[in-house]
Every structure is written in structure tokens, then in C-alpha cells.
C-alpha positions in Angstrom: -0.1 0.1 0.1 1.0 3.4 -0.8 -0.2 6.8 -0.4 -3.1 8.1 -2.4 -2.5 11.1 -4.9 -1.9 14.6 -3.0 -4.6 17.1 -3.0 -4.9 19.2 -6.2 -3.2 21.3 -7.4 0.2 19.0 -7.0 3.4 20.5 -5.3 4.2 24.1 -6.6 7.7 22.9 -8.0 5.9 20.5 -10.2 2.5 22.1 -11.7 3.7 21.7 -15.2 0.7 19.2 -16.5 1.5 16.5 -19.0 0.9 17.4 -22.9 -2.6 15.4 -22.4 -4.4 13.6 -19.6 -3.7 10.3 -18.8 -5.7 7.1 -20.3 -9.4 7.1 -19.3 -9.2 3.5 -19.5 -6.1 0.9 -19.7 -6.9 -2.6 -20.9 -4.7 -5.7 -21.5 -6.2 -9.2 -21.8 -9.3 -8.8 -20.1 -7.7 -6.7 -17.2 -9.4 -3.2 -17.3 -8.2 -0.3 -15.3 -11.1 2.4 -15.5 -11.3 5.7 -13.9 -12.9 6.5 -10.8 -16.0 8.9 -11.4 -18.0 10.6 -8.8 -21.1 8.5 -9.5 -18.8 5.7 -8.1 -18.8 6.9 -4.4 -21.0 4.1 -3.2 -18.7 1.6 -4.4 -15.6 3.7 -3.1 -17.4 4.3 0.2 -17.9 0.2 0.5 -14.6 -1.0 -0.3 -12.9 1.7 1.9 -15.0 0.6 4.7 -14.3 -3.2 4.0 -10.6 -2.3 4.1 -10.2 0.1 7.3 -8.3 -2.8 9.5 -5.7 -3.5 6.6 -5.1 0.2 5.5 -4.7 1.8 8.9 -1.5 0.6 9.9 0.2 2.0 7.1 -2.1 4.7 5.4 -2.6 7.8 7.4 -5.6 9.0 5.5 -7.6 6.0 6.9 -7.6 7.1 10.3 -9.8 9.9 8.9 -12.2 7.4 7.9 -15.2 7.2 7.9 -16.1 10.5 6.1 -18.8 11.7 4.9 -20.7 11.1 1.4 -20.4 15.0 0.8 -16.4 14.8 1.5 -16.0 11.4 -0.4 -17.7 13.0 -3.6 -15.6 16.1 -3.0 -12.6 13.8 -3.5 -13.7 12.2 -6.5 -14.5 15.5 -8.1 -11.0 16.4 -7.4 -9.6 13.5 -8.8 -11.6 13.9 -11.8 -10.4 17.6 -12.2 -7.1 16.3 -12.0 -7.3 14.0 -14.5 -8.7 16.9 -16.8 -6.0 19.1 -15.9 -3.6 16.3 -16.8 -2.0 15.9 -13.6 -3.0 12.7 -11.9 -5.6 9.9 -12.7 -7.1 7.4 -10.4 -8.0 3.9 -11.3 -10.3 1.0 -10.1 -8.4 -2.2 -9.4 -10.7 -5.0 -10.8 -11.5 -8.3 -9.5 -12.3 -11.3 -11.1 -15.8 -10.2 -12.2 -14.7 -6.9 -12.8 -15.6 -4.9 -9.6 -13.4 -2.5 -8.0 -11.5 -3.7 -5.4 -8.8 -1.3 -4.9 -7.5 1.9 -6.3 -4.2 2.4 -8.2 -3.1 6.2 -8.8 -0.4 7.8 -11.0 0.5 11.5 -10.1 2.7 14.0 -11.2 4.1 15.4 -7.8 7.8 13.9 -7.5 9.7 15.6 -10.0 9.3 17.6 -13.4 9.8 14.5 -15.5 8.5 11.9 -12.9 5.3 9.9 -12.3 4.6 8.6 -9.1 2.3 5.4 -8.4 0.5 4.7 -5.4 -2.1 1.6 -4.7 -3.8 -0.2 -2.1 -6.3 -3.3 -2.4 -8.9 -4.7 -0.3 -7.7 -7.5 2.0 -9.8 -10.3 0.2 -8.4 -9.4 -3.1 -4.5 -9.3 -2.0 -2.0 -11.8 -2.9 -3.0 -12.5 -6.7 -1.1 -10.2 -8.8 -3.9 -7.7 -9.3 -1.7 -4.7 -7.7 1.6 -5.6 -9.4 -0.3 -5.9 -12.7 -2.1 -2.5 -12.5 1.2 -1.1 -11.6 2.7 -2.4 -14.9 0.0 -1.0 -17.0 0.5 2.1 -15.6 4.2 2.2 -15.8 4.0 1.5 -19.2 1.3 4.4 -20.0 3.3 6.8 -18.4 6.3 5.9 -20.6 4.0 7.0 -23.7 4.5 10.6 -22.5 7.7 12.1 -24.1 8.0 14.5 -21.1 8.3 11.2 -18.6 11.7 9.5 -18.2 11.1 8.2 -14.7 8.2 6.3 -13.0 8.5 6.5 -9.0 6.9 4.0 -6.4 7.6 5.0 -2.7 6.5 2.8 0.8 7.5 2.8 4.1 10.3 0.4 5.0 7.9 -1.8 7.0 5.5 -2.4 4.3 7.4 -5.3 2.8 4.2 -6.2 0.8 3.9 -2.8 -0.8 7.7 -2.9 -1.7 7.5 -6.2 -3.4 5.2 -4.7 -6.2 7.8 -2.6 -7.5 10.6 -5.1 -7.0 8.7 -7.7 -9.0 8.3 -5.4 -11.8 12.0 -4.6 -11.9 12.4 -1.2 -10.2 15.6 -0.1 -9.0 15.5 1.1 -5.6 17.3 4.6 -5.6 17.3 6.0 -2.1 15.7 5.8 1.5 14.7 8.9 3.4 13.7 9.6 7.0 10.3 11.0 7.5 7.7 11.3 9.9 5.6 8.0 10.2 2.2 8.6 8.9 0.7 5.5 10.5 1.2 3.3 13.4 3.0 0.4 11.7 5.4 2.8 10.0 9.1 3.1 10.9 9.3 6.2 9.0 12.1 5.2 6.5 10.5 6.1 2.9 12.2 3.5 0.3 12.1 4.9 -3.3 12.2 2.4 -6.5 12.3 3.9 -10.0 11.9 2.8 -13.4 13.6 4.8 -16.5 13.4 4.5 -20.0 15.7 1.5 -19.6 12.7 -0.5 -18.1 11.3 -3.2 -19.9 7.9 -4.4 -18.8 7.5 -8.1 -17.6 4.9 -10.3 -18.7 1.4 -9.5 -17.9 1.4 -12.7 -15.5 4.0 -10.8 -13.4 
């Protein structure tokens, strides 16, 4: 599990948007990532509520849950605007029936030529390669933009399962930084792994 995208707009240092919005939908061999939309509020509310015990050890925002319907609609509205402005996109991770079981996001907040990926998934859907596949598809999509030369995934050092995703994809560890722990199980060491133009996508079953 890594952090959700930051509030809109992103860091003032990196407010140059991409040349065009990220894809509305990304699909490969029946596995489709579709953007979250405002009318998905009931679905997002339900999967967050079902996952709080799983999310709270590592994600600070989970301690603010439950939030009101209006607040979640406002969040989805911000995600929609960030996509339209070509800063970020947040997608539903599908289960075997195509029903949302998590979120994977890509956002422009880590550097002028970098896109960062964050994700989380419900406990019942974890361990089946869905997050890895979603992150792989977003990494492939990112490098379709000539202005992007790096894709970053960061995680707290204690969150081993989250860190396994970029490792399986062949990302390289580039640094570890001390930060204030955002949640009870965090140790406050943020590990960053990156893929550059050298990266080659592993097979769809990775």
C-alpha cells in the first residue's frame, strides 16, 4: 500500500501538466483499469469501509475514515479535475468479475519528468497479482509520454508487501529517506524505487 495522490493542485514545484490527460481506460487481456468517477462514490465508500483494519497500519488517511458522502464526492471531484488538468489519474483495480477491489493512481508530484504510482487493495483481493499488474500497466502508459523519463513507487520500509510490487516489476531502489511516520506500523523510512527509460515490462502474469 502506498499513498493516494496528493490534493489538487500538486506540489508548486511540479505544476507543469502532461501534454494530455492520462488514459481514461487501460486494458490488457481482459484486465481493465477504469477511472474512478463521482457516481462511483457508493463503491469507493464500501471498499474503503471493508478495508480499514487492513489500511490503517500504513496509511494515514485511513484514520480519517469514515468520511461523509459529501466529502467523498468532493474527493472524487478533485480526482476528476486532476485528470482533466493532466496532473493525475486514479483507477479502479478490478477483481475477477470486474468489480472494484482497490485503487491505483498515477500522479505528477515527484519531479518535473516523473510520475509516481500509489495503490491499495482490499484484504480479500490481495496476494493475487492484481496490484502488480495494475502498476505494470500504468508504468507502460507513463512512458508513452515523451516528457516522462522516470516512474517512482515509494513505500514505508516496514510495508514489505507494498515494496514487493515494484521489486517484482524490476524497479531499482534509488534512495531511502527519513520522514515522520504517517501511521502506527510505519517506521518512518521512505524507500523509493524507480523505473527509467531502460525499463522493460515483464509479462502480463507478473
